[in-house]
Structures are given as structure tokens and as C-alpha cells.
C-alpha positions in Angstrom: 23.8 -20.7 0.1 25.1 -17.3 -0.8 24.5 -16.1 -4.4 27.5 -15.6 -6.6 28.6 -12.0 -7.3 27.6 -12.2 -10.9 24.0 -13.0 -9.9 23.9 -9.9 -7.7 24.9 -7.7 -10.6 22.2 -9.1 -12.9 19.4 -8.2 -10.5 18.4 -4.6 -11.1 17.0 -2.2 -8.7 13.5 -1.1 -9.5 12.8 2.6 -10.4 11.7 4.9 -7.6 8.0 4.9 -6.7 7.5 8.6 -7.7 8.9 7.9 -11.1 6.6 4.8 -11.6 3.6 6.9 -10.6 4.5 9.7 -12.9 5.1 7.4 -15.9 1.9 5.5 -15.2 -0.1 8.7 -15.2 1.5 9.8 -18.4 0.8 6.5 -20.1 -2.9 6.8 -19.1 -3.2 10.4 -20.2 -1.4 9.7 -23.5 -3.7 6.7 -24.2 -6.8 8.8 -23.3 -5.6 11.6 -25.7 -5.1 9.1 -28.5 -8.6 7.6 -28.0 -10.3 11.0 -27.8 -8.3 12.1 -30.9 -9.5 9.0 -32.8 -13.1 9.7 -31.7 -12.9 13.3 -32.9 -11.2 12.3 -36.2 -13.8 9.6 -37.0 -16.6 12.0 -36.2 -15.2 14.7 -38.5 -14.1 12.4 -41.3 -17.1 9.9 -41.3 -19.7 12.4 -40.0 -20.8 9.7 -37.6 -20.0 9.3 -33.9 -19.0 5.8 -33.0 -21.0 5.6 -29.7 -19.9 2.0 -29.0 -16.3 3.3 -28.7 -17.0 5.9 -26.0 -16.8 3.4 -23.1 -13.7 1.8 -24.6 -12.0 5.2 -24.9 -12.6 5.7 -21.2 -11.6 2.2 -20.1 -8.5 1.4 -22.2 -6.3 4.1 -20.6 -6.8 2.5 -17.2 -5.9 -0.9 -18.6 -2.9 0.4 -20.3 -1.6 2.3 -17.2 -2.1 -0.8 -15.0 -0.4 -3.0 -17.5 2.5 -0.5 -17.7 2.8 -0.3 -13.9 2.7 -4.1 -13.4 5.8 -4.5 -15.5 7.8 -3.6 -12.4 5.7 -5.2 -9.7 
């Protein structure tokens, strides 16, 4: 059975791969910058380095970038 023309118009074409790769990298870098900024701010303001957060600051950008990328896969 052939889909109706209105169903074809509703289906969107995914963005190009190069654009997805670029946006994914930007999301990861932005998340990393926010995490590092939070670490520096908490160190300056509280005069204490939250050592437990260092692994999270390194892992969360990867998770955010993968979650962003999987919105289109």
C-alpha cells in the first residue's frame, strides 16, 4: 500500500552527517566548559576542590553529546 501524500510531507529529512558531527562536538565542548567553570568557581568561592566531581565533569560531556546525537538516529 502506497502512503498518502500527506504522510510523505510529514516525514522530515535528517540533517547532514557533517552538521550532526559538528553540533555533537559543540554540545560536548560546551558541557565540558560548563563543568570546568563550575569546578573553578566552587574552588575559588568555597576554597575547597570537590574531588568527587572531577570524574563527573569528564564523563557528563560524553553522555550529553551521545544523547544529543541519538535524537536523530
